[in-house]
C-alpha positions as CSV (number, residue, x, y, z in Angstrom):
1,M,50.3,138.2,18.4
2,L,47.3,137.8,20.5
3,R,47.1,138.4,24.2
4,L,44.3,136.2,25.6
5,S,42.5,137.3,28.9
6,P,42.9,135.0,31.9
7,F,39.3,134.1,31.7
8,R,39.5,133.0,28.0
9,Q,42.7,131.1,28.8
10,F,40.9,129.3,31.6
11,K,37.9,128.6,29.4
12,Q,40.1,127.1,26.7
13,Y,41.9,125.0,29.2
14,S,38.7,123.6,30.6
15,Y,37.9,122.2,27.1
16,L,41.4,121.0,26.3
17,C,42.5,119.1,29.4
18,P,40.9,116.0,30.9
19,L,38.2,116.5,33.5
20,S,40.3,114.9,36.2
21,E,42.9,117.7,35.8
22,L,40.3,120.4,36.5
23,H,40.8,120.5,40.3
24,D,38.9,123.1,42.3
25,W,38.3,125.4,39.3
26,K,36.9,128.3,41.3
27,T,40.0,128.5,43.5
28,E,42.2,128.0,40.5
29,Y,40.5,130.9,38.6
30,R,40.8,133.2,41.6
31,L,44.6,132.5,41.6
32,F,44.9,133.0,37.9
33,H,46.0,136.6,38.1
34,Y,48.5,135.9,40.8
35,V,50.1,133.0,39.0
36,E,50.2,134.9,35.7
37,S,52.1,137.7,37.3
38,K,54.6,135.2,38.8
39,L,55.2,133.4,35.5
40,D,55.7,136.6,33.5
41,V,54.2,134.9,30.4
42,P,54.8,136.7,27.0
43,Y,52.1,137.3,24.4
44,L,50.7,134.1,23.0
45,N,50.3,133.1,19.3
46,G,46.7,132.1,19.9
47,T,47.2,128.4,19.2
48,D,45.4,125.8,21.3
49,S,48.7,124.1,22.2
50,G,50.1,127.4,23.5
51,I,47.1,128.0,25.7
52,Y,47.1,124.4,26.9
53,E,50.8,124.5,28.0
54,L,50.3,127.9,29.7
55,C,47.3,126.7,31.6
56,R,49.0,123.5,32.6
57,K,51.9,125.5,34.1
58,K,49.4,127.7,35.9
59,A,47.4,124.8,37.1
60,S,50.6,123.1,38.5
61,V,51.5,126.3,40.4
62,C,47.9,126.6,41.7
63,Y,47.9,123.0,42.9
64,S,51.2,123.5,44.8
65,L,49.8,126.4,46.9
66,P,48.9,125.3,50.4
67,V,46.4,128.1,51.0
68,T,43.3,126.0,50.4
69,S,44.6,123.2,52.5
70,I,45.1,125.5,55.5
71,Q,41.7,127.0,55.0
72,R,40.1,123.5,54.9
73,L,41.9,122.5,58.0
74,I,40.7,125.6,59.8
75,L,37.1,125.3,58.5
76,G,37.1,121.6,59.4
77,R,38.1,122.4,63.0
78,F,35.2,125.0,63.1
79,L,32.7,122.4,62.0
80,Q,34.1,119.7,64.2
81,N,33.6,121.9,67.3
82,L,30.0,122.8,66.6
83,A,28.8,121.3,69.9
84,F,25.1,122.4,69.8
85,A,24.2,120.4,72.9
86,A,27.0,121.9,75.1
87,P,24.5,124.1,77.1
88,I,22.3,121.1,78.0
89,Q,24.6,118.2,78.1
90,T,24.3,117.7,81.9
91,L,20.5,117.8,81.6
92,F,20.7,115.2,78.8
93,F,22.7,112.9,81.0
94,Q,20.3,113.4,83.9
95,A,17.4,112.6,81.6
96,R,19.1,109.4,80.8
97,G,19.3,108.5,84.5
98,L,22.9,109.4,85.3
99,T,23.9,111.2,88.5
100,L,26.4,114.1,88.7
101,S,29.1,111.8,90.1
102,Q,28.6,109.4,87.2
103,I,28.9,112.3,84.8
104,M,32.3,113.2,86.3
105,I,33.4,109.6,86.1
106,L,32.7,109.7,82.4
107,Q,34.8,112.8,82.0
108,S,37.6,110.9,83.8
109,I,37.2,108.0,81.4
110,L,37.6,110.4,78.5
111,L,40.7,112.0,79.9
112,G,42.2,108.6,80.8
113,S,41.5,107.2,77.3
114,A,43.1,110.3,75.8
115,I,46.2,110.0,78.0
116,L,46.7,106.3,77.3
117,L,46.5,106.8,73.6
118,E,48.3,110.1,73.3
119,I,51.8,108.7,72.6
120,P,50.7,105.8,70.4
121,T,48.5,108.0,68.2
122,G,51.3,110.6,68.0
123,I,53.7,107.9,66.7
124,L,51.0,106.8,64.2
125,G,50.7,110.4,63.0
126,D,54.5,110.4,62.3
127,R,54.2,107.0,60.6
128,V,51.1,107.3,58.4
129,G,50.8,111.1,58.1
130,K,49.2,113.9,60.1
131,K,46.2,114.1,57.8
132,R,45.3,110.4,58.2
133,S,45.7,110.7,62.0
134,I,43.2,113.6,62.0
135,V,40.8,111.6,59.8
136,L,41.0,108.6,62.1
137,G,40.2,111.0,65.0
138,V,37.1,112.3,63.4
139,G,36.1,108.8,62.5
140,C,36.3,107.7,66.2
141,A,34.1,110.7,67.1
142,L,31.5,109.6,64.6
143,L,31.6,106.0,65.8
144,A,31.0,107.3,69.3
145,W,27.5,108.5,68.3
146,I,26.3,104.9,68.0
147,P,26.6,104.0,71.7
148,W,25.8,107.6,72.6
149,F,22.3,107.5,71.1
150,L,21.6,104.0,72.4
151,A,22.9,104.6,76.0
152,T,20.7,104.5,79.0
153,D,23.3,103.6,81.6
154,I,26.9,104.7,82.5
155,W,28.5,101.6,80.9
156,T,27.2,102.3,77.4
157,F,28.1,105.9,77.7
158,A,31.6,104.8,78.8
159,V,32.1,103.2,75.4
160,A,31.2,106.4,73.7
161,F,33.6,108.4,76.0
162,I,36.5,105.9,75.3
163,L,36.0,106.6,71.6
164,L,35.9,110.3,72.2
165,G,39.1,110.1,74.2
166,A,40.7,108.2,71.2
167,S,39.4,110.9,68.9
168,Q,41.0,113.6,71.0
169,A,44.3,111.6,71.1
170,F,44.4,111.1,67.3
171,I,43.9,114.8,66.6
172,S,46.0,116.2,69.4
173,G,49.4,117.2,68.1
174,S,48.7,116.0,64.5
175,D,46.6,119.0,63.7
176,Q,49.2,121.5,65.0
177,A,52.0,119.6,63.2
178,L,50.1,119.5,59.9
179,L,49.4,123.2,60.1
180,Y,53.1,124.0,60.8
181,E,54.2,121.7,57.9
182,L,51.7,123.2,55.5
183,L,53.3,126.6,56.3
184,A,56.8,125.3,56.3
185,S,56.4,123.8,52.9
186,K,56.2,127.3,51.5
187,G,58.7,128.9,53.9
188,R,55.9,130.6,56.0
189,Q,57.0,129.3,59.4
190,K,56.8,132.8,60.8
191,D,53.1,132.8,60.2
192,M,52.6,130.0,62.7
193,Q,51.3,132.2,65.6
194,K,48.9,134.0,63.3
195,S,47.6,130.8,61.5
196,Y,47.4,128.7,64.7
197,G,45.7,131.6,66.4
198,L,43.1,131.6,63.7
199,Y,42.8,127.8,63.9
200,L,42.1,127.9,67.6
201,A,39.9,131.0,67.3
202,M,37.6,129.3,64.8
203,S,37.4,126.3,67.1
204,T,36.4,128.5,70.0
205,F,34.0,130.5,67.9
206,G,32.3,127.4,66.6
207,F,31.8,126.2,70.2
208,A,30.4,129.6,71.2
209,L,28.1,129.9,68.2
210,A,26.8,126.3,68.5
211,G,26.1,126.8,72.2
212,L,24.2,129.9,71.6
213,I,22.1,128.3,68.9
214,G,21.6,125.1,71.0
215,G,20.3,127.1,73.9
216,F,17.5,128.5,71.8
217,L,16.7,125.2,70.0
218,A,16.4,123.4,73.3
219,A,14.2,126.0,75.0
220,D,11.6,123.5,76.1
221,Q,14.4,121.1,77.5
222,T,12.8,117.9,76.1
223,I,14.7,114.8,75.3
224,A,13.6,115.0,71.7
225,Q,15.2,118.5,71.4
226,Y,18.4,117.2,73.0
227,I,18.6,114.4,70.4
228,H,18.1,116.9,67.6
229,L,21.0,119.0,68.8
230,Y,23.3,115.9,68.9
231,V,22.2,115.0,65.3
232,L,23.1,118.5,64.2
233,S,26.6,118.1,65.7
234,A,27.0,114.7,64.0
235,V,26.1,116.2,60.6
236,A,28.7,119.0,61.2
237,Q,31.4,116.3,62.0
238,V,30.6,114.5,58.7
239,C,31.2,117.8,56.9
240,A,34.4,118.3,58.8
241,L,35.6,114.8,57.8
242,V,35.0,115.6,54.1
243,L,37.1,118.7,54.4
244,F,39.9,116.9,56.2
245,L,40.0,114.2,53.5
246,S,40.4,116.9,50.8
247,I,43.5,118.4,52.4
248,R,46.7,117.9,50.4
249,E,49.4,117.0,52.9
250,P,52.8,118.5,51.8
251,T,55.7,116.2,50.9
252,L,58.7,117.0,53.0
253,P,62.2,117.5,51.4
254,A,64.2,114.3,51.3
255,S,66.6,115.6,54.0
256,D,63.6,116.0,56.4
257,M,61.9,112.7,55.7
258,P,62.1,110.0,58.3
259,I,63.5,106.8,56.9
260,A,60.9,104.3,58.1
261,P,61.9,104.5,61.8
262,A,60.4,102.0,64.1
263,E,57.8,103.2,66.7
264,R,60.2,102.9,69.6
265,K,62.8,104.8,67.7
266,I,60.4,107.6,67.0
267,L,59.4,107.8,70.7
268,R,63.0,107.6,71.8
269,A,63.9,110.4,69.4
270,A,61.0,112.5,70.7
271,L,62.0,112.0,74.3
272,D,65.6,112.8,73.4
273,V,64.5,116.1,72.0
274,L,62.8,117.0,75.3
275,K,65.7,115.7,77.3
276,T,68.6,117.3,75.4
277,N,67.0,120.6,74.2
278,Q,67.3,123.0,77.1
279,G,65.3,125.7,75.4
280,L,62.4,123.4,74.5
281,R,62.5,121.9,78.0
282,R,62.2,125.4,79.6
283,I,59.3,126.3,77.3
284,V,57.5,123.0,78.1
285,I,57.9,123.5,81.9
286,L,56.5,127.0,81.7
287,S,53.7,125.9,79.5
288,V,52.6,123.1,81.8
289,L,52.9,125.0,85.1
290,T,51.1,128.1,83.8
291,A,48.2,126.1,82.4
292,P,45.2,128.5,82.9
293,F,42.9,125.8,84.3
294,S,40.3,126.4,81.6
295,V,38.2,123.3,82.6
296,A,38.1,124.6,86.2
297,L,37.0,128.0,84.9
298,L,34.1,126.6,83.0
299,T,33.1,124.5,86.0
300,L,33.5,127.0,88.8
301,F,32.2,130.1,87.1
302,Q,28.6,129.0,87.8
303,P,28.9,128.9,91.6
304,Y,31.0,132.0,91.4
305,F,28.1,133.8,89.6
306,V,25.7,132.5,92.2
307,L,27.8,134.0,95.0
308,S,28.1,137.2,93.0
309,S,24.3,137.4,92.5
310,V,24.6,137.3,88.7
311,P,21.1,137.0,87.1
312,A,20.5,133.5,85.6
313,P,20.1,134.7,82.0
314,W,23.6,136.0,82.1
315,F,25.1,132.6,82.6
316,G,24.6,131.7,78.9
317,I,25.3,135.2,77.6
318,A,28.6,135.4,79.6
319,L,29.7,132.0,78.3
320,F,29.0,133.1,74.7
321,L,30.8,136.4,75.2
322,S,33.8,134.7,76.9
323,S,34.1,132.4,73.9
324,L,34.1,135.3,71.5
325,A,36.8,137.0,73.6
326,A,38.8,133.8,73.6
327,S,38.6,133.6,69.8
328,G,39.7,137.2,69.5
329,S,42.7,136.7,71.8
330,K,43.9,133.7,69.8
331,L,43.3,135.6,66.5
332,F,45.3,138.7,67.4
333,V,47.9,137.4,69.8
334,H,50.6,137.6,67.2
335,R,50.3,141.4,67.4
336,L,51.1,141.2,71.1
337,E,54.6,140.0,70.4
338,A,55.0,142.7,67.7
339,M,54.1,145.4,70.2
340,L,55.8,144.2,73.4
341,G,58.6,142.0,72.1
342,M,59.0,138.2,72.6
343,E,60.0,138.2,76.3
344,W,57.3,140.6,77.6
345,A,54.6,139.0,75.4
346,A,55.5,135.5,76.9
347,L,55.4,136.9,80.4
348,L,52.1,138.7,80.0
349,S,50.4,135.8,78.4
350,T,51.4,133.5,81.2
351,V,51.0,135.7,84.3
352,L,47.7,137.5,83.4
353,P,45.4,134.5,83.9
354,G,46.9,134.1,87.4
355,L,46.2,137.7,88.3
356,L,42.6,137.4,87.1
357,W,42.1,134.3,89.3
358,V,43.3,136.3,92.3
359,L,40.9,139.1,91.4
360,M,38.0,136.7,91.2
361,A,38.8,135.6,94.7
362,L,38.5,139.2,95.9
363,V,35.6,140.5,94.0
364,F,32.0,139.2,94.1
365,H,30.1,142.1,92.4
366,P,27.6,140.8,89.7
367,I,28.8,143.1,86.9
368,I,32.5,142.8,87.7
369,A,32.2,139.0,88.1
370,V,30.9,138.7,84.6
371,L,33.7,140.9,83.3
372,L,36.4,139.0,85.2
373,F,35.1,135.7,83.8
374,I,35.2,137.0,80.3
375,L,38.7,138.4,80.7
376,S,39.9,135.2,82.4
377,D,38.7,133.1,79.5
378,A,40.3,135.4,77.0
379,A,43.6,135.7,78.9
380,G,43.8,131.9,79.3
381,N,43.8,131.6,75.5
382,L,46.5,134.1,74.7
383,R,49.3,131.6,75.4
384,D,48.3,128.7,73.0
385,P,49.5,130.2,69.7
386,I,52.7,131.6,71.3
387,F,53.7,128.3,72.9
388,A,52.8,126.4,69.7
389,D,55.1,128.6,67.7
390,Y,58.0,128.4,70.2
391,M,57.8,124.6,70.6
392,N,57.6,123.9,66.9
393,R,60.8,125.9,66.3
394,H,62.7,123.3,68.3
395,I,61.0,120.1,67.1
396,P,62.3,118.2,64.0
397,S,59.6,117.2,61.5
398,S,60.3,113.5,61.8
399,T,59.1,113.4,65.4
400,R,56.9,116.5,65.6
401,A,53.6,114.8,66.2
402,T,55.0,112.4,68.8
403,T,56.9,115.1,70.7
404,L,53.8,117.4,70.8
405,S,51.7,114.4,72.0
406,A,54.2,113.8,74.7
407,I,54.0,117.4,75.8
408,S,50.2,117.2,75.7
409,L,50.4,114.0,77.8
410,I,52.6,115.8,80.5
411,T,50.1,118.6,80.7
412,S,47.1,116.3,81.0
413,V,48.7,114.3,83.8
414,Y,49.5,117.5,85.6
415,L,45.9,118.8,85.4
416,L,44.6,115.3,86.2
417,L,46.5,115.3,89.5
418,L,45.8,118.9,90.4
419,Q,42.1,119.3,89.6
420,P,40.8,117.1,92.4
421,I,42.8,119.3,94.9
422,I,41.2,122.4,93.3
423,G,37.8,120.8,93.6
424,T,38.4,119.9,97.3
425,L,39.4,123.5,98.0
426,A,36.4,124.8,96.2
427,D,34.1,122.7,98.4
428,I,35.7,124.4,101.5
429,D,35.7,127.9,100.1
430,L,35.6,129.0,96.4
431,R,38.2,131.7,97.2
432,Y,40.8,129.2,98.3
433,A,40.6,127.4,94.9
434,F,40.9,130.7,93.0
435,V,43.9,131.9,95.1
436,C,45.6,128.5,94.7
437,M,45.3,128.4,90.9
438,G,46.3,132.1,90.6
439,G,49.3,131.6,93.0
440,I,50.6,128.6,91.1
441,I,50.4,130.4,87.7
442,I,52.0,133.7,88.9
443,V,54.9,132.0,90.8
444,S,55.6,129.6,87.9
445,A,55.4,132.5,85.3
446,I,58.1,134.4,87.2
447,L,60.4,131.4,88.2
448,F,60.4,129.9,84.7
449,R,60.2,133.0,82.6
450,I,61.6,132.4,79.1
451,R,64.1,134.5,77.3
452,R,64.9,134.9,73.6
453,S,67.8,132.4,74.0
454,H,65.2,129.7,75.1
455,V,63.1,130.4,72.0
456,E,65.8,130.4,69.3
457,P,66.3,126.8,68.0
458,Q,69.5,125.0,68.7
459,S,71.7,124.6,65.6
460,S,71.2,120.9,65.4
461,L,67.5,121.4,65.1
462,A,67.3,124.5,63.1
């Protein structure tokens, strides 16, 4: 009786089976030892047929593991968020002849496009699959580069921003739903906070790293350098698309599969979940009202630094460090719940950004201002993995993408209505805006504090 080494078995298998069956051989070989221990295979007789059957069994187990799909989803998100031109985007628009008011109009067009398409794209994600919805989103982002590079006026840029809004809508909800179902397919739902934290952290780290690189590559601030940065971002998005296409979306058990429901039926079911599930409704209300105003932070930290006499070089350094801190908070937030418990972790992650906004209204020292900005960005990102986990526990798979898109829509409308008020207050006095945002967050975090009973799924949705 001959006991063949895993490497020899793999080598034999590579000659015996068709090339089409040799899928991702490096990953397969890395998993060989793990699979062999799980199968508990006895000594072989050394025949080719025995090796072939053993390797086929090992290959089938390797193919069913969702690890590589999760890694590809996370790496794809990292590549997709490599916005090398982020530090100079306003300068690029101005070089193309746009005013600051026109730039803000374009941002409104993007948000409006995303809001209008949020629910339809969520329904499409439930109908055709979350992976395909993500692929369509990246495809829209790639199409947006055509008018982007040709644009010299606001109307041509508006076409690009409509496509970017569609891209955001296609991906919103579907990426979170796909990650959760990849974990759920192997009974790893409890890893959602950790995995989604890693997913968001890689996205933030990609943005930070690309911004730092872009700042150096566009040191002369010429239009040619700006174009080169956008080309780099487009190449990164193509690589992200390839990774997303290679993801193996899990097949749900028959009991969890929707039976070809119509679009209206999916939307109605998603709204019913929000209407009838008290725990989910409480979590959504808290999530919306304690939104940390991240866009406002990225917009207002610059005048705040000016008032605090922060040296100009520290604007970019502080933005990079805050992005790294945000990545770290998303990556390790699952440990917060383990240390403090569910209720205290939820309270801290919601109330802390509000407290930091109030501190920013009181302190205008250059060093402390930089520290408060970094801490505010990190604190504002603590909540995302926590709320993603709590919400997904209540939402059935058949309407998950649609329900998450509806929640995202509610949050977007809330911020769309509140941000102009924040901007008006900031024009009067920056401190008024900071106190307003901090007060809303703190009061909401206390009034709508969630308990364990709100987080545990109802029996009908468990």
